[in-house]
C-alpha positions as semicolon CSV with decimal commas, in nm:
position;residue;x (nm);y (nm);z (nm)
1;X;11,154;10,604;25,832
2;X;11,052;10,620;26,199
3;X;10,824;10,364;26,255
4;X;10,875;10,158;25,995
5;X;11,059;9,911;26,101
6;X;11,418;9,733;25,950
7;X;11,513;9,451;25,777
8;X;11,793;9,246;25,952
9;X;11,972;9,066;25,681
10;X;12,155;8,715;25,906
11;X;12,452;8,541;25,697
12;X;12,468;8,225;25,758
13;X;12,722;8,120;26,019
14;X;12,795;8,141;26,414
15;X;12,534;8,443;26,507
16;X;12,231;8,213;26,454
17;X;12,231;7,971;26,734
18;X;12,290;8,356;26,952
19;X;12,054;8,520;26,740
20;X;11,775;8,230;26,766
21;X;11,839;8,193;27,150
22;X;11,778;8,597;27,205
23;X;11,491;8,626;27,017
24;X;11,365;8,279;27,052
25;X;11,321;8,193;26,714
26;X;11,413;7,954;26,475
27;X;11,649;8,031;26,204
28;X;11,642;7,873;25,774
29;X;11,820;7,968;25,493
30;X;11,586;8,153;25,276
31;X;11,319;8,228;25,520
32;X;11,232;8,561;25,607
33;X;11,011;8,594;25,965
34;X;10,887;8,853;26,145
35;X;10,972;8,973;26,514
36;X;10,781;9,289;26,604
37;X;10,873;9,528;26,336
38;X;11,137;9,375;26,247
39;X;11,217;9,137;25,975
40;X;11,413;8,869;25,990
41;X;11,634;8,724;25,691
42;X;11,838;8,438;25,699
43;X;12,048;8,388;25,421
44;X;12,265;8,108;25,328
45;X;12,628;8,100;25,252
46;X;12,735;8,238;24,967
47;X;13,080;8,364;24,768
48;X;13,257;8,663;24,856
49;X;13,153;8,794;24,535
50;X;12,769;8,810;24,633
51;X;12,824;8,871;24,944
52;X;13,027;9,183;24,892
53;X;12,737;9,286;24,692
54;X;12,511;9,201;24,988
55;X;12,747;9,447;25,220
56;X;12,743;9,701;24,914
57;X;12,416;9,759;24,937
58;X;12,309;9,812;25,346
59;X;12,240;10,119;25,571
60;X;12,485;9,933;25,822
61;X;12,707;9,638;25,826
62;X;12,721;9,436;26,150
63;X;13,074;9,216;26,009
64;X;13,322;9,005;26,238
65;X;13,641;8,894;25,986
66;X;13,894;9,084;25,825
67;X;13,746;9,033;25,471
68;X;13,397;9,163;25,535
69;X;13,543;9,463;25,741
70;X;13,740;9,587;25,445
71;X;13,458;9,505;25,203
72;X;13,228;9,732;25,462
73;X;13,517;9,953;25,438
74;X;13,548;9,963;25,089
75;X;13,210;9,996;25,007
76;X;13,191;10,310;25,212
77;X;12,867;10,177;25,410
78;X;12,846;10,316;25,800
79;X;12,992;9,963;26,012
80;X;13,041;9,775;26,327
81;X;13,314;9,557;26,390
82;X;13,276;9,257;26,657
83;X;13,693;9,165;26,587
84;X;13,783;8,795;26,590
85;X;14,009;8,725;26,880
86;X;14,319;8,620;26,803
87;X;14,602;8,423;26,931
88;X;14,892;8,662;27,117
89;X;14,660;8,918;27,071
90;X;14,699;8,987;26,714
91;X;14,396;9,122;26,639
92;X;14,459;9,352;26,852
93;X;14,750;9,495;26,628
94;X;14,510;9,482;26,323
95;X;14,269;9,690;26,538
96;X;14,518;9,968;26,616
97;X;14,682;9,978;26,326
98;X;14,371;10,063;26,156
99;X;14,244;10,307;26,417
100;X;14,579;10,511;26,407
101;X;14,530;10,490;26,001
102;X;14,131;10,645;26,015
103;X;14,256;10,912;26,289
104;X;14,466;11,077;26,047
105;X;14,415;11,457;26,039
106;X;14,165;11,419;26,351
107;X;14,153;11,675;26,582
108;X;14,381;11,522;26,873
109;X;14,110;11,510;27,139
110;X;13,822;11,369;26,816
111;X;14,144;11,080;26,748
112;X;14,169;11,001;27,108
113;X;13,838;10,803;27,097
114;X;13,990;10,561;26,863
115;X;14,321;10,499;27,053
């Protein structure tokens, strides 16, 4: 609910240095720390099954890799996909394929938002 703060789960990876610098904190696996009303929990690397369970239990998944993207889709959780750039624009073909499938049956005016 509004005003209650939020709990941010941050799996160990590429985001740690940027998030640490942005919030002026030091992330350490297994440690939770407060930043105003935000509780930031730094998670250690884990296996895919455990990570899939974690993704399925969140209110919003911010994902990068394709596996994480598919996990969030399969779990039915709202998501933001920060797609990896790939050589020769291969990531754009994947994004386009998803958008084409996702917008099937949508009114054309709404579908154009995704294409």
